[in-house]
Each structure stands twice: as structure tokens, then as C-alpha cells.
C-alpha positions as CSV (number, residue, x, y, z in Angstrom):
1,M,-35.3,19.1,-36.0
2,L,-36.3,18.4,-32.5
3,N,-36.5,14.7,-33.1
4,V,-32.9,15.0,-34.1
5,I,-31.9,16.8,-31.2
6,L,-33.6,14.1,-28.8
7,I,-32.4,11.1,-30.7
8,S,-28.7,12.5,-30.4
9,L,-29.0,13.2,-26.6
10,E,-30.4,9.6,-26.2
11,A,-27.3,8.2,-28.0
12,V,-24.7,10.2,-25.8
13,Q,-26.3,9.4,-22.3
14,P,-25.2,6.3,-21.9
15,L,-21.5,7.6,-22.6
16,I,-21.9,10.3,-20.0
17,M,-23.1,7.8,-17.6
18,M,-20.1,5.3,-18.4
19,G,-17.7,8.3,-18.0
20,L,-19.0,9.4,-14.7
21,V,-18.9,5.8,-13.5
22,M,-15.2,5.7,-14.6
23,I,-14.5,8.9,-12.7
24,V,-16.2,7.5,-9.3
25,I,-14.1,4.2,-9.8
26,Y,-11.0,6.2,-10.0
27,F,-11.5,8.4,-7.1
28,F,-13.0,6.1,-4.4
29,M,-10.8,2.7,-5.4
30,L,-7.8,3.4,-7.7
31,R,-6.6,6.7,-6.2
32,P,-6.6,5.6,-2.4
33,Q,-5.0,2.2,-3.3
34,M,-2.1,4.1,-5.3
35,K,-1.7,6.4,-2.3
36,K,-1.4,3.4,0.1
37,A,1.1,1.7,-2.1
38,K,3.3,4.9,-2.4
39,D,3.1,5.6,1.6
40,E,4.2,1.7,2.0
41,K,7.1,2.0,-0.1
42,K,8.1,5.2,1.7
43,F,7.7,3.4,4.9
44,R,10.0,0.4,3.8
45,E,12.7,2.8,2.4
46,E,12.9,4.6,5.6
47,L,13.6,1.7,7.7
48,K,17.1,1.4,9.4
49,K,19.3,-1.2,11.1
50,G,17.8,-1.7,14.6
51,D,14.1,-1.0,13.8
52,R,11.7,-3.6,15.1
53,I,9.3,-4.7,12.4
54,V,6.5,-7.2,11.9
55,T,6.1,-9.2,8.6
56,I,2.7,-9.6,7.0
57,G,3.0,-13.3,8.3
58,G,3.4,-12.2,11.9
59,I,6.9,-12.5,12.5
60,H,8.5,-10.0,14.9
61,G,12.0,-9.1,14.5
62,K,14.9,-6.6,14.6
63,I,16.6,-5.3,11.5
64,N,20.5,-6.6,11.4
65,E,21.2,-6.0,8.0
66,I,19.6,-4.1,5.0
67,R,20.2,-5.5,1.2
68,D,19.0,-4.2,-1.9
69,D,15.6,-6.0,-2.1
70,S,15.5,-7.9,1.5
71,F,16.3,-7.5,5.2
72,I,18.1,-10.0,7.6
73,I,16.0,-9.7,10.7
74,E,16.8,-11.2,14.3
75,V,14.1,-13.0,15.8
76,E,13.6,-14.8,19.2
77,G,16.6,-16.8,20.3
78,N,19.3,-14.7,18.3
79,N,17.9,-16.7,15.0
80,R,18.2,-14.8,11.8
81,L,15.7,-14.7,8.9
82,K,16.1,-13.2,5.4
83,I,12.8,-11.6,4.1
84,D,11.7,-9.7,1.4
85,K,11.1,-6.2,1.8
86,S,7.8,-6.6,0.4
87,A,6.7,-8.6,3.6
88,V,7.1,-6.1,5.9
89,S,3.6,-4.8,7.2
90,M,3.5,-1.0,7.5
91,T,0.6,-0.7,10.1
92,S,1.8,-3.6,12.4
93,S,5.4,-2.2,12.4
94,A,4.4,1.3,12.9
95,T,2.3,0.4,16.0
96,L,5.2,-1.7,17.3
97,T,7.5,1.1,16.9
98,E,5.2,3.6,18.8
99,V,4.9,1.0,21.6
100,V,8.6,0.5,22.1
101,K,9.2,4.5,22.2
102,K,6.8,4.8,25.0
């Protein structure tokens, strides 16, 4: 009887370890990434005309027009560029906005 219990515990142990690994992956990798994506989406939705932004490519500009999925920004020399909303860098733009306000 004791041998049967020990054999069944040995069979379940790898499943328990795999479950623990999946939980660790979720809490340390997936969940923070989903939170960051949610924060970036919220940041992009709150942008308005006149805000200064930096794209992920390093282009600095000021928002002139907001469309459904893109911005028209004004850059150096009164040139205008159409960029996708997903190209706006949240971290760089937030620091730029803080510097401009001071």
C-alpha cells in the first residue's frame, strides 16, 4: 500500500513543478508586460493637440492633428510628419513634457 502511494507521488511531482514554473513565468514576465502595454495605450489616448512627443525612432515634434490611428506632428522647420500612434515613446515623451513644464 505504501509503495502505491510513493509511486503516485513520484508521478505527480513533475506536474506540480511545471505548474509552479508557469505561475512564476506569469507573475514575473507576462503580467508586468501586460501592465506596461496597458499604461502605454492609456498614455497615447490622453495625448492632445499641442503636446510635445518623441517617437521610438527619436524624432521630436509637437502634435498638430490627431486622427484615428495616427498623429500629424510638426518638427523642426515647420515640416509635418504623419506618424502612427504606436510610434510614440511613452518614457521619452513623458520626460520631455516634464522638462518643458519646468
